[in-house]
C-alpha positions as protocol buffer text, in pm:
chain_id: "A"
residue {
  index: 1
  type: MET
  ca { x: 14075 y: 7160 z: 13140 }
}
residue {
  index: 2
  type: LYS
  ca { x: 13888 y: 6828 z: 13100 }
}
residue {
  index: 3
  type: ASN
  ca { x: 14068 y: 6769 z: 12778 }
}
residue {
  index: 4
  type: ASN
  ca { x: 14398 y: 6801 z: 12951 }
}
residue {
  index: 5
  type: GLU
  ca { x: 14313 y: 6555 z: 13222 }
}
residue {
  index: 6
  type: ALA
  ca { x: 14194 y: 6301 z: 12961 }
}
residue {
  index: 7
  type: THR
  ca { x: 14524 y: 6348 z: 12767 }
}
residue {
  index: 8
  type: ILE
  ca { x: 14714 y: 6284 z: 13093 }
}
residue {
  index: 9
  type: PHE
  ca { x: 14524 y: 5970 z: 13160 }
}
residue {
  index: 10
  type: VAL
  ca { x: 14598 y: 5842 z: 12815 }
}
residue {
  index: 11
  type: PHE
  ca { x: 14969 y: 5886 z: 12856 }
}
residue {
  index: 12
  type: ILE
  ca { x: 14969 y: 5722 z: 13193 }
}
residue {
  index: 13
  type: ALA
  ca { x: 14800 y: 5432 z: 13034 }
}
residue {
  index: 14
  type: SER
  ca { x: 15075 y: 5426 z: 12770 }
}
residue {
  index: 15
  type: ILE
  ca { x: 15340 y: 5445 z: 13021 }
}
residue {
  index: 16
  type: ILE
  ca { x: 15193 y: 5143 z: 13211 }
}
residue {
  index: 17
  type: ILE
  ca { x: 15195 y: 4945 z: 12882 }
}
residue {
  index: 18
  type: GLY
  ca { x: 15557 y: 5057 z: 12810 }
}
residue {
  index: 19
  type: LEU
  ca { x: 15659 y: 4940 z: 13162 }
}
residue {
  index: 20
  type: LEU
  ca { x: 15503 y: 4605 z: 13104 }
}
residue {
  index: 21
  type: ILE
  ca { x: 15689 y: 4573 z: 12783 }
}
residue {
  index: 22
  type: ALA
  ca { x: 16016 y: 4697 z: 12949 }
}
residue {
  index: 23
  type: MET
  ca { x: 15974 y: 4417 z: 13222 }
}
residue {
  index: 24
  type: ASN
  ca { x: 15916 y: 4142 z: 12961 }
}
residue {
  index: 25
  type: LEU
  ca { x: 15563 y: 4084 z: 13082 }
}
residue {
  index: 26
  type: GLY
  ca { x: 15264 y: 4000 z: 12860 }
}
residue {
  index: 27
  type: PHE
  ca { x: 14905 y: 4067 z: 12931 }
}
residue {
  index: 28
  type: GLU
  ca { x: 14852 y: 3700 z: 13010 }
}
residue {
  index: 29
  type: GLY
  ca { x: 15147 y: 3681 z: 13275 }
}
residue {
  index: 30
  type: ASN
  ca { x: 15390 y: 3498 z: 13061 }
}
residue {
  index: 31
  type: ARG
  ca { x: 15752 y: 3615 z: 13074 }
}
residue {
  index: 32
  type: ASN
  ca { x: 15916 y: 3704 z: 12750 }
}
residue {
  index: 33
  type: PHE
  ca { x: 16283 y: 3756 z: 12696 }
}
residue {
  index: 34
  type: LEU
  ca { x: 16398 y: 4062 z: 12487 }
}
residue {
  index: 35
  type: ASP
  ca { x: 16726 y: 4083 z: 12299 }
}
residue {
  index: 36
  type: VAL
  ca { x: 16949 y: 4391 z: 12332 }
}
residue {
  index: 37
  type: LYS
  ca { x: 16793 y: 4569 z: 12040 }
}
residue {
  index: 38
  type: GLN
  ca { x: 16439 y: 4509 z: 12162 }
}
residue {
  index: 39
  type: TYR
  ca { x: 16541 y: 4612 z: 12522 }
}
residue {
  index: 40
  type: ASP
  ca { x: 16690 y: 4943 z: 12390 }
}
residue {
  index: 41
  type: LEU
  ca { x: 16375 y: 5015 z: 12184 }
}
residue {
  index: 42
  type: ALA
  ca { x: 16159 y: 4953 z: 12479 }
}
residue {
  index: 43
  type: TYR
  ca { x: 16380 y: 5153 z: 12720 }
}
residue {
  index: 44
  type: ASN
  ca { x: 16386 y: 5441 z: 12481 }
}
residue {
  index: 45
  type: GLU
  ca { x: 16008 y: 5444 z: 12434 }
}
residue {
  index: 46
  type: ARG
  ca { x: 15963 y: 5439 z: 12822 }
}
residue {
  index: 47
  type: SER
  ca { x: 16210 y: 5726 z: 12843 }
}
residue {
  index: 48
  type: LYS
  ca { x: 16016 y: 5931 z: 12576 }
}
residue {
  index: 49
  type: LEU
  ca { x: 15679 y: 5854 z: 12761 }
}
residue {
  index: 50
  type: TYR
  ca { x: 15830 y: 5979 z: 13084 }
}
residue {
  index: 51
  type: SER
  ca { x: 15939 y: 6296 z: 12931 }
}
residue {
  index: 52
  type: GLU
  ca { x: 15613 y: 6374 z: 12767 }
}
residue {
  index: 53
  type: LEU
  ca { x: 15437 y: 6298 z: 13088 }
}
residue {
  index: 54
  type: ASN
  ca { x: 15657 y: 6562 z: 13264 }
}
residue {
  index: 55
  type: ASN
  ca { x: 15582 y: 6805 z: 12994 }
}
residue {
  index: 56
  type: LEU
  ca { x: 15205 y: 6754 z: 13034 }
}
residue {
  index: 57
  type: LYS
  ca { x: 15245 y: 6784 z: 13411 }
}
residue {
  index: 58
  type: GLN
  ca { x: 15412 y: 7127 z: 13374 }
}
residue {
  index: 59
  type: GLN
  ca { x: 15145 y: 7238 z: 13120 }
}
residue {
  index: 60
  type: TYR
  ca { x: 14876 y: 7135 z: 13354 }
}
residue {
  index: 61
  type: PHE
  ca { x: 15046 y: 7329 z: 13648 }
}
residue {
  index: 62
  type: ASP
  ca { x: 15085 y: 7643 z: 13435 }
}
residue {
  index: 63
  type: SER
  ca { x: 14723 y: 7631 z: 13315 }
}
residue {
  index: 64
  type: THR
  ca { x: 14591 y: 7581 z: 13658 }
}
residue {
  index: 65
  type: SER
  ca { x: 14801 y: 7863 z: 13801 }
}
residue {
  index: 66
  type: LYS
  ca { x: 14684 y: 8096 z: 13529 }
}
residue {
  index: 67
  type: LEU
  ca { x: 14323 y: 7997 z: 13593 }
}
residue {
  index: 68
  type: LYS
  ca { x: 14357 y: 8069 z: 13963 }
}
residue {
  index: 69
  type: LYS
  ca { x: 14491 y: 8398 z: 13888 }
}
residue {
  index: 70
  type: TYR
  ca { x: 14186 y: 8493 z: 13675 }
}
residue {
  index: 71
  type: ASP
  ca { x: 13959 y: 8356 z: 13940 }
}
residue {
  index: 72
  type: SER
  ca { x: 14093 y: 8526 z: 14253 }
}
residue {
  index: 73
  type: GLY
  ca { x: 14420 y: 8711 z: 14182 }
}
residue {
  index: 74
  type: ASP
  ca { x: 14544 y: 9031 z: 14055 }
}
residue {
  index: 75
  type: VAL
  ca { x: 14459 y: 8965 z: 13683 }
}
residue {
  index: 76
  type: LYS
  ca { x: 14097 y: 8948 z: 13761 }
}
residue {
  index: 77
  type: LYS
  ca { x: 14099 y: 9240 z: 13980 }
}
residue {
  index: 78
  type: ASN
  ca { x: 14269 y: 9451 z: 13708 }
}
residue {
  index: 79
  type: LYS
  ca { x: 14047 y: 9315 z: 13457 }
}
residue {
  index: 80
  type: VAL
  ca { x: 13731 y: 9414 z: 13648 }
}
residue {
  index: 81
  type: LEU
  ca { x: 13886 y: 9754 z: 13736 }
}
residue {
  index: 82
  type: GLU
  ca { x: 13954 y: 9810 z: 13366 }
}
residue {
  index: 83
  type: GLU
  ca { x: 13586 y: 9715 z: 13276 }
}
residue {
  index: 84
  type: ILE
  ca { x: 13459 y: 9961 z: 13544 }
}
residue {
  index: 85
  type: GLN
  ca { x: 13679 y: 10237 z: 13421 }
}
residue {
  index: 86
  type: ASN
  ca { x: 13563 y: 10196 z: 13063 }
}
residue {
  index: 87
  type: GLU
  ca { x: 13213 y: 10205 z: 13180 }
}
residue {
  index: 88
  type: VAL
  ca { x: 13262 y: 10519 z: 13378 }
}
residue {
  index: 89
  type: SER
  ca { x: 13436 y: 10674 z: 13081 }
}
residue {
  index: 90
  type: GLU
  ca { x: 13143 y: 10598 z: 12846 }
}
residue {
  index: 91
  type: ASN
  ca { x: 12886 y: 10713 z: 13100 }
}
residue {
  index: 92
  type: ASN
  ca { x: 13080 y: 11040 z: 13131 }
}
residue {
  index: 93
  type: ILE
  ca { x: 13069 y: 11098 z: 12764 }
}
residue {
  index: 94
  type: ILE
  ca { x: 12688 y: 11028 z: 12756 }
}
residue {
  index: 95
  type: LEU
  ca { x: 12629 y: 11250 z: 13059 }
}
residue {
  index: 96
  type: GLY
  ca { x: 12850 y: 11535 z: 12909 }
}
residue {
  index: 97
  type: LYS
  ca { x: 13099 y: 11518 z: 13189 }
}
residue {
  index: 98
  type: SER
  ca { x: 13396 y: 11458 z: 12948 }
}
residue {
  index: 99
  type: ASP
  ca { x: 13558 y: 11682 z: 12690 }
}
residue {
  index: 100
  type: VAL
  ca { x: 13471 y: 11555 z: 12339 }
}
residue {
  index: 101
  type: LYS
  ca { x: 13564 y: 11632 z: 11972 }
}
residue {
  index: 102
  type: GLY
  ca { x: 13448 y: 11522 z: 11647 }
}
residue {
  index: 103
  type: THR
  ca { x: 13277 y: 11632 z: 11313 }
}
residue {
  index: 104
  type: GLY
  ca { x: 12965 y: 11850 z: 11311 }
}
residue {
  index: 105
  type: ILE
  ca { x: 12832 y: 12198 z: 11245 }
}
residue {
  index: 106
  type: LYS
  ca { x: 12886 y: 12550 z: 11385 }
}
residue {
  index: 107
  type: ILE
  ca { x: 12592 y: 12792 z: 11399 }
}
residue {
  index: 108
  type: THR
  ca { x: 12621 y: 13154 z: 11471 }
}
residue {
  index: 109
  type: LEU
  ca { x: 12302 y: 13354 z: 11563 }
}
residue {
  index: 110
  type: GLU
  ca { x: 12278 y: 13726 z: 11588 }
}
residue {
  index: 111
  type: ASP
  ca { x: 12001 y: 13984 z: 11629 }
}
residue {
  index: 112
  type: GLY
  ca { x: 11870 y: 14122 z: 11308 }
}
residue {
  index: 113
  type: ILE
  ca { x: 11873 y: 14503 z: 11224 }
}
residue {
  index: 114
  type: SER
  ca { x: 11580 y: 14678 z: 11064 }
}
residue {
  index: 115
  type: ASP
  ca { x: 11601 y: 14909 z: 10772 }
}
residue {
  index: 116
  type: ILE
  ca { x: 11587 y: 15211 z: 10999 }
}
residue {
  index: 117
  type: ASN
  ca { x: 11875 y: 15078 z: 11217 }
}
residue {
  index: 118
  type: GLU
  ca { x: 11640 y: 15001 z: 11515 }
}
residue {
  index: 119
  type: TYR
  ca { x: 11582 y: 14664 z: 11654 }
}
residue {
  index: 120
  type: SER
  ca { x: 11256 y: 14503 z: 11603 }
}
residue {
  index: 121
  type: THR
  ca { x: 11125 y: 14253 z: 11856 }
}
residue {
  index: 122
  type: GLU
  ca { x: 11096 y: 13982 z: 11588 }
}
residue {
  index: 123
  type: GLN
  ca { x: 11453 y: 14034 z: 11521 }
}
residue {
  index: 124
  type: LEU
  ca { x: 11586 y: 13979 z: 11860 }
}
residue {
  index: 125
  type: ILE
  ca { x: 11696 y: 13621 z: 11966 }
}
residue {
  index: 126
  type: HIS
  ca { x: 11534 y: 13505 z: 12279 }
}
residue {
  index: 127
  type: ASP
  ca { x: 11596 y: 13205 z: 12519 }
}
residue {
  index: 128
  type: ARG
  ca { x: 11314 y: 13006 z: 12345 }
}
residue {
  index: 129
  type: ASP
  ca { x: 11494 y: 13039 z: 12005 }
}
residue {
  index: 130
  type: ILE
  ca { x: 11802 y: 12888 z: 12136 }
}
residue {
  index: 131
  type: MET
  ca { x: 11596 y: 12615 z: 12298 }
}
residue {
  index: 132
  type: GLN
  ca { x: 11420 y: 12539 z: 11962 }
}
residue {
  index: 133
  type: VAL
  ca { x: 11742 y: 12515 z: 11776 }
}
residue {
  index: 134
  type: ILE
  ca { x: 11889 y: 12278 z: 12035 }
}
residue {
  index: 135
  type: ASN
  ca { x: 11587 y: 12064 z: 11997 }
}
residue {
  index: 136
  type: ASP
  ca { x: 11617 y: 12046 z: 11634 }
}
residue {
  index: 137
  type: LEU
  ca { x: 11984 y: 11955 z: 11677 }
}
residue {
  index: 138
  type: ARG
  ca { x: 11887 y: 11677 z: 11895 }
}
residue {
  index: 139
  type: SER
  ca { x: 11631 y: 11553 z: 11658 }
}
residue {
  index: 140
  type: ALA
  ca { x: 11894 y: 11552 z: 11390 }
}
residue {
  index: 141
  type: GLY
  ca { x: 12116 y: 11312 z: 11597 }
}
residue {
  index: 142
  type: ALA
  ca { x: 12356 y: 11563 z: 11749 }
}
residue {
  index: 143
  type: GLU
  ca { x: 12557 y: 11377 z: 12017 }
}
residue {
  index: 144
  type: ALA
  ca { x: 12707 y: 11681 z: 12195 }
}
residue {
  index: 145
  type: ILE
  ca { x: 12596 y: 12037 z: 12195 }
}
residue {
  index: 146
  type: SER
  ca { x: 12741 y: 12372 z: 12354 }
}
residue {
  index: 147
  type: VAL
  ca { x: 12627 y: 12734 z: 12341 }
}
residue {
  index: 148
  type: ASN
  ca { x: 12893 y: 12992 z: 12372 }
}
residue {
  index: 149
  type: GLY
  ca { x: 13127 y: 12721 z: 12529 }
}
residue {
  index: 150
  type: GLN
  ca { x: 12870 y: 12599 z: 12775 }
}
residue {
  index: 151
  type: ARG
  ca { x: 12782 y: 12222 z: 12748 }
}
residue {
  index: 152
  type: ILE
  ca { x: 12419 y: 12138 z: 12711 }
}
residue {
  index: 153
  type: VAL
  ca { x: 12291 y: 11837 z: 12896 }
}
residue {
  index: 154
  type: TYR
  ca { x: 11952 y: 11704 z: 12970 }
}
residue {
  index: 155
  type: ASP
  ca { x: 11836 y: 11943 z: 13243 }
}
residue {
  index: 156
  type: ASN
  ca { x: 12015 y: 12280 z: 13169 }
}
residue {
  index: 157
  type: TYR
  ca { x: 11881 y: 12394 z: 12832 }
}
residue {
  index: 158
  type: ALA
  ca { x: 11571 y: 12554 z: 12988 }
}
residue {
  index: 159
  type: LEU
  ca { x: 11722 y: 12875 z: 12961 }
}
residue {
  index: 160
  type: CYS
  ca { x: 11609 y: 13180 z: 13175 }
}
residue {
  index: 161
  type: ASN
  ca { x: 11412 y: 13459 z: 13012 }
}
residue {
  index: 162
  type: GLY
  ca { x: 11550 y: 13799 z: 12933 }
}
residue {
  index: 163
  type: ALA
  ca { x: 11886 y: 13931 z: 12809 }
}
residue {
  index: 164
  type: PRO
  ca { x: 12151 y: 13818 z: 12879 }
}
residue {
  index: 165
  type: ILE
  ca { x: 12050 y: 13452 z: 12886 }
}
residue {
  index: 166
  type: ASP
  ca { x: 12157 y: 13257 z: 13206 }
}
residue {
  index: 167
  type: LEU
  ca { x: 12304 y: 12919 z: 13113 }
}
residue {
  index: 168
  type: ASN
  ca { x: 12489 y: 12692 z: 13370 }
}
residue {
  index: 169
  type: GLY
  ca { x: 12504 y: 12995 z: 13587 }
}
residue {
  index: 170
  type: VAL
  ca { x: 12698 y: 13193 z: 13324 }
}
residue {
  index: 171
  type: LYS
  ca { x: 12551 y: 13495 z: 13144 }
}
residue {
  index: 172
  type: ILE
  ca { x: 12582 y: 13467 z: 12768 }
}
residue {
  index: 173
  type: VAL
  ca { x: 12476 y: 13745 z: 12523 }
}
residue {
  index: 174
  type: VAL
  ca { x: 12458 y: 13770 z: 12138 }
}
residue {
  index: 175
  type: PRO
  ca { x: 12614 y: 13655 z: 11923 }
}
residue {
  index: 176
  type: PHE
  ca { x: 12531 y: 13298 z: 12018 }
}
residue {
  index: 177
  type: TYR
  ca { x: 12780 y: 13029 z: 11904 }
}
residue {
  index: 178
  type: ILE
  ca { x: 12615 y: 12688 z: 11893 }
}
residue {
  index: 179
  type: ASP
  ca { x: 12846 y: 12389 z: 11835 }
}
residue {
  index: 180
  type: ALA
  ca { x: 12708 y: 12041 z: 11758 }
}
residue {
  index: 181
  type: ILE
  ca { x: 12887 y: 11719 z: 11721 }
}
residue {
  index: 182
  type: GLY
  ca { x: 12753 y: 11458 z: 11489 }
}
residue {
  index: 183
  type: ASN
  ca { x: 12714 y: 11368 z: 11115 }
}
residue {
  index: 184
  type: LYS
  ca { x: 12790 y: 11711 z: 10985 }
}
residue {
  index: 185
  type: ASP
  ca { x: 12594 y: 11639 z: 10647 }
}
residue {
  index: 186
  type: VAL
  ca { x: 12282 y: 11516 z: 10830 }
}
residue {
  index: 187
  type: LEU
  ca { x: 12298 y: 11802 z: 11068 }
}
residue {
  index: 188
  type: TYR
  ca { x: 12342 y: 12066 z: 10807 }
}
residue {
  index: 189
  type: ASN
  ca { x: 12072 y: 11933 z: 10570 }
}
residue {
  index: 190
  type: TYR
  ca { x: 11833 y: 11891 z: 10853 }
}
residue {
  index: 191
  type: LEU
  ca { x: 11868 y: 12249 z: 10959 }
}
residue {
  index: 192
  type: THR
  ca { x: 11888 y: 12406 z: 10612 }
}
residue {
  index: 193
  type: LEU
  ca { x: 11660 y: 12191 z: 10410 }
}
residue {
  index: 194
  type: GLU
  ca { x: 11379 y: 12082 z: 10647 }
}
residue {
  index: 195
  type: SER
  ca { x: 11098 y: 12282 z: 10797 }
}
residue {
  index: 196
  type: THR
  ca { x: 11295 y: 12360 z: 11128 }
}
residue {
  index: 197
  type: TYR
  ca { x: 11306 y: 12645 z: 11358 }
}
residue {
  index: 198
  type: ILE
  ca { x: 11591 y: 12788 z: 11149 }
}
residue {
  index: 199
  type: LYS
  ca { x: 11358 y: 12864 z: 10883 }
}
residue {
  index: 200
  type: LYS
  ca { x: 11147 y: 13070 z: 11113 }
}
residue {
  index: 201
  type: LEU
  ca { x: 11432 y: 13256 z: 11240 }
}
residue {
  index: 202
  type: LYS
  ca { x: 11538 y: 13340 z: 10865 }
}
residue {
  index: 203
  type: PHE
  ca { x: 11182 y: 13459 z: 10817 }
}
residue {
  index: 204
  type: ARG
  ca { x: 11237 y: 13692 z: 11118 }
}
residue {
  index: 205
  type: GLN
  ca { x: 11546 y: 13826 z: 10961 }
}
residue {
  index: 206
  type: VAL
  ca { x: 11769 y: 13704 z: 11237 }
}
residue {
  index: 207
  type: LYS
  ca { x: 12133 y: 13676 z: 11132 }
}
residue {
  index: 208
  type: ILE
  ca { x: 12217 y: 13302 z: 11084 }
}
residue {
  index: 209
  type: ASN
  ca { x: 12536 y: 13137 z: 10967 }
}
residue {
  index: 210
  type: ILE
  ca { x: 12590 y: 12761 z: 10955 }
}
residue {
  index: 211
  type: ILE
  ca { x: 12906 y: 12592 z: 10840 }
}
residue {
  index: 212
  type: LYS
  ca { x: 13028 y: 12224 z: 10851 }
}
residue {
  index: 213
  type: SER
  ca { x: 13346 y: 12143 z: 11050 }
}
residue {
  index: 214
  type: ASP
  ca { x: 13566 y: 11830 z: 11089 }
}
residue {
  index: 215
  type: ASP
  ca { x: 13716 y: 11962 z: 11416 }
}
residue {
  index: 216
  type: ILE
  ca { x: 13484 y: 12064 z: 11673 }
}
residue {
  index: 217
  type: LYS
  ca { x: 13562 y: 12060 z: 12048 }
}
residue {
  index: 218
  type: ILE
  ca { x: 13307 y: 12067 z: 12326 }
}
residue {
  index: 219
  type: LEU
  ca { x: 13418 y: 12103 z: 12676 }
}
residue {
  index: 220
  type: ALA
  ca { x: 13258 y: 11886 z: 12964 }
}
residue {
  index: 221
  type: TYR
  ca { x: 12965 y: 11997 z: 13177 }
}
residue {
  index: 222
  type: THR
  ca { x: 13093 y: 12118 z: 13520 }
}
residue {
  index: 223
  type: GLY
  ca { x: 12762 y: 12182 z: 13689 }
}
residue {
  index: 224
  type: LYS
  ca { x: 12574 y: 11950 z: 13923 }
}
residue {
  index: 225
  type: TYR
  ca { x: 12288 y: 11713 z: 13818 }
}
residue {
  index: 226
  type: LYS
  ca { x: 11980 y: 11758 z: 14001 }
}
residue {
  index: 227
  type: TYR
  ca { x: 11722 y: 11477 z: 14071 }
}
residue {
  index: 228
  type: LEU
  ca { x: 11404 y: 11608 z: 14237 }
}
residue {
  index: 229
  type: TYR
  ca { x: 11149 y: 11347 z: 14171 }
}
residue {
  index: 230
  type: MET
  ca { x: 11320 y: 11016 z: 14071 }
}
residue {
  index: 231
  type: ASP
  ca { x: 11506 y: 10755 z: 14260 }
}
residue {
  index: 232
  type: ALA
  ca { x: 11657 y: 10435 z: 14192 }
}
residue {
  index: 233
  type: ILE
  ca { x: 11467 y: 10107 z: 14198 }
}
residue {
  index: 234
  type: ASN
  ca { x: 11616 y: 9846 z: 14435 }
}
residue {
  index: 235
  type: LYS
  ca { x: 11562 y: 9505 z: 14260 }
}
residue {
  index: 236
  type: GLU
  ca { x: 11526 y: 9212 z: 14503 }
}
residue {
  index: 237
  type: LYS
  ca { x: 11647 y: 8872 z: 14378 }
}
């Protein structure tokens, strides 16, 4: 804005000089007479300067009006609203309150069967097994996880004991379908090649199937968030 004002001042000074020439006045106060050709040139120059000045005034007015809109008008309000909506959307994704999709892996866990067609305790899948697999997925960088369609968030993966398993108020039973969104190669290699809980489950002869996928959809968490011990800190300026 300061540059525009400086430009205007320069042109005003130019106009003054042009007027002095047009009125046949010198800087020392001596009157000079112009012939017809010189007068026409001076008149045209003055007209040109007036036109440029009017254009600059219009640009100045347009820029000032636009600035006022950004400062206090609808444009600023809409911009702030858009930023707030984007922030809310990002927070909902992080909190698990939005449906998401992406690449990742799909895991199927089922109880094992002994040679005598009877279930062994070690071959049964318990809530702690699901918890450990979820922890491994998080360690591998999973950005979203669901178990049998139920979204896993920070406070709901402490599953209840017993069968069926209680998750988000929903009773789920074997087989357990665990979907995880993230880098599919990293997730797969971490679970299958490293010393993770999946290795222990395989040793217990639990049925396990892990596949990579380019199209995983995980629905939003619909439960309520519980805060029992923490509260926001009010920062005083």
